[in-house]
C-alpha positions as CSV (number, residue, x, y, z in Angstrom):
1,M,161.2,65.0,164.3
2,P,160.7,62.3,161.6
3,E,162.2,58.8,162.4
4,D,165.7,58.3,160.9
5,L,165.2,55.1,159.0
6,A,168.9,55.5,157.2
7,S,170.4,55.3,160.8
8,Q,168.8,51.9,161.6
9,N,169.9,48.4,160.8
10,C,167.7,45.8,159.0
11,V,166.5,43.1,161.2
12,P,166.3,39.7,159.4
13,C,162.7,38.3,159.1
14,R,162.0,35.0,160.6
15,G,158.5,34.8,159.4
16,G,155.5,34.7,161.6
17,V,154.7,38.2,161.5
18,P,152.1,40.0,159.3
19,P,153.2,42.4,156.5
20,M,152.5,45.9,156.8
21,K,149.3,47.1,155.6
22,G,147.0,50.4,155.7
23,V,147.7,53.1,158.2
24,E,150.9,51.7,159.3
25,L,152.2,51.4,155.6
26,R,151.0,54.7,154.6
27,R,152.8,56.4,157.7
28,I,156.3,54.9,157.1
29,Q,156.0,55.4,153.3
30,Q,156.0,59.0,154.1
31,L,159.3,58.7,155.3
32,V,160.8,57.6,151.9
33,P,158.2,59.6,149.7
34,Q,160.3,59.1,146.6
35,W,159.4,55.2,146.7
36,T,156.1,53.7,145.4
37,V,154.2,51.1,147.2
38,V,152.6,48.8,144.9
39,N,149.6,46.8,146.0
40,E,150.7,47.0,149.5
41,H,153.2,44.3,148.8
42,H,156.4,45.9,147.6
43,I,158.2,49.4,147.1
44,T,160.0,50.3,144.0
45,R,162.0,53.4,143.0
46,T,163.6,54.3,139.4
47,F,166.9,56.2,139.8
48,T,168.2,57.8,136.5
49,F,171.7,58.6,135.6
50,P,173.5,60.3,132.4
51,D,175.0,56.9,131.4
52,F,175.4,53.0,131.9
53,K,178.6,53.4,133.9
54,Q,177.2,55.7,136.6
55,A,173.9,53.5,136.9
56,L,176.3,50.3,137.4
57,A,178.5,52.2,139.8
58,F,175.2,53.0,141.8
59,V,173.9,49.4,141.7
60,N,177.4,48.3,142.9
61,R,176.9,50.6,145.9
62,V,173.6,49.4,146.6
63,G,174.8,45.9,146.5
64,E,177.4,46.8,149.1
65,I,174.7,48.0,151.4
66,A,172.5,45.0,150.8
67,E,175.4,42.6,151.9
68,H,175.9,44.6,154.9
69,Q,172.4,44.7,155.7
70,G,171.5,41.2,154.9
71,H,168.5,42.4,153.0
72,H,168.9,42.2,149.0
73,P,166.7,44.1,146.6
74,D,165.7,43.2,143.2
75,I,167.6,45.4,141.0
76,L,166.9,46.2,137.1
77,L,169.9,47.9,135.5
78,A,169.7,49.5,132.2
79,W,171.4,52.4,130.1
80,G,171.1,55.4,132.5
81,K,168.9,53.7,135.0
82,A,168.5,51.5,137.9
83,E,165.0,50.2,139.2
84,V,165.1,48.8,143.0
85,T,162.3,46.8,144.2
86,L,162.2,45.9,147.9
87,W,159.9,43.5,149.9
88,T,160.5,40.8,152.4
89,H,160.3,37.4,150.7
90,K,159.9,35.4,153.9
91,I,156.5,36.9,154.5
92,D,155.9,38.0,151.1
93,G,155.0,41.6,152.0
94,L,156.6,44.6,153.6
95,T,158.6,45.2,156.7
96,H,159.8,47.8,158.6
97,S,163.5,46.7,157.2
98,D,162.2,47.2,153.6
99,F,161.9,50.8,154.4
100,I,165.2,51.1,156.4
101,M,166.9,49.8,153.2
102,A,165.1,52.2,151.0
103,A,166.2,55.1,153.3
104,K,169.8,53.8,153.0
105,I,169.7,53.5,149.4
106,D,168.4,57.1,149.1
107,Q,171.4,58.2,151.2
108,L,173.6,57.0,148.3
109,L,172.4,60.2,146.4
110,K,173.4,62.7,148.9
């Protein structure tokens, strides 16, 4: 049974830990397959909607989760789309929490 990332909580990064790379990164990325890993540094996904209003509503729901989790993505909002990018700024790379947040965002579409 795959790890259920969406049921976990993000853990604040205090630094001093290496970012995920290689096999570890490829393994966890399989749990959120619609997200793209870019240069082993960040993950991104573009969500599409029929209009601006629905894209904005989605972005607002992402914001609520981000506040609750204390893990804030970069979000580009445009007509009919929202592009979400995640990485852990404290270590300038990816941590387990980035993938937890991605899974929680994916849950918004269910």
